Structure formats: structure tokens, C-alpha cells
C-alpha positions as CSV (number, residue, x, y, z in Angstrom):
1,M,-15.0,30.7,-51.7
2,T,-15.6,27.0,-52.1
3,L,-12.5,25.4,-52.8
4,H,-12.9,22.3,-55.6
5,W,-10.6,19.4,-54.2
6,K,-9.0,16.4,-56.1
7,R,-7.3,13.5,-55.8
8,P,-4.7,11.4,-58.3
9,E,-6.9,8.5,-59.8
10,A,-4.6,6.3,-58.2
11,C,-5.8,7.6,-54.8
12,A,-9.8,6.7,-55.5
13,D,-10.2,4.2,-52.8
14,A,-7.6,5.4,-50.5
15,N,-7.7,7.2,-47.1
16,A,-4.4,8.5,-47.2
17,C,-3.9,10.7,-50.1
18,P,-2.9,14.3,-51.2
19,E,-5.7,16.6,-52.6
20,V,-5.5,19.7,-54.3
21,A,-7.4,22.6,-55.2
22,I,-6.8,25.2,-58.1
23,A,-8.4,28.8,-57.4
24,E,-7.5,31.7,-59.6
25,G,-3.7,32.8,-58.6
26,S,-3.6,29.9,-56.0
27,V,-2.9,26.3,-55.3
28,Y,-4.1,24.8,-52.4
29,V,-2.7,21.3,-50.9
30,R,-3.9,18.8,-48.1
31,S,-4.0,15.5,-47.0
32,S,-7.0,13.5,-46.7
33,L,-5.8,12.1,-43.2
34,Q,-6.1,15.9,-41.9
35,P,-8.2,18.1,-44.6
36,T,-8.4,20.9,-42.1
37,A,-4.7,21.5,-42.4
38,I,-4.5,23.0,-45.4
39,A,-0.7,24.9,-47.3
40,Q,-1.9,27.8,-49.7
41,L,0.9,28.5,-52.8
42,T,1.3,30.6,-55.6
43,T,0.9,29.2,-58.9
44,E,4.5,29.7,-59.1
45,E,5.4,27.6,-56.0
46,W,3.1,25.1,-57.2
47,R,5.3,24.5,-60.4
48,D,8.4,24.8,-58.3
49,L,7.2,22.0,-56.2
50,L,6.2,19.8,-58.8
51,S,9.7,20.5,-60.9
52,A,11.4,19.3,-57.5
53,I,9.0,16.4,-57.1
54,R,9.6,15.2,-60.7
55,A,13.3,15.8,-60.2
56,G,13.4,13.7,-57.0
57,E,14.7,16.1,-54.7
58,F,12.4,14.5,-52.3
59,D,13.1,10.7,-52.9
60,L,14.6,9.4,-49.9
């Protein structure tokens, strides 16, 4: 399977960016610094992660 990676527009010219690829039933996440270290999430896990980020659950 070939994944098509996307990164946020704010990271267009940066080297340390999150990258996401969406496939049927799964969402893949990696860092541009370690492109071979890929996390695979279900779409439900992805939605939960985004909700937690938006709610500030990971803010320091």
C-alpha cells in the first residue's frame, strides 16, 4: 500500500513536522524527523486524539 503523506501548511518549509496519511479504516502518523517510525490508528482513535488535542489535554 502506498501512503500519501500530508503535513500542516504551517510546516511547509520546516523539518520537524507531524505527517498524516489516511487510508480506508486507518490513519497513519509519523514525524518528518523519523519517517520510518509510523503509528497506525483506527479512525475512532484518530478522532479521540484530535478531540483530546483540541481540549488541551496535552498542554503543559
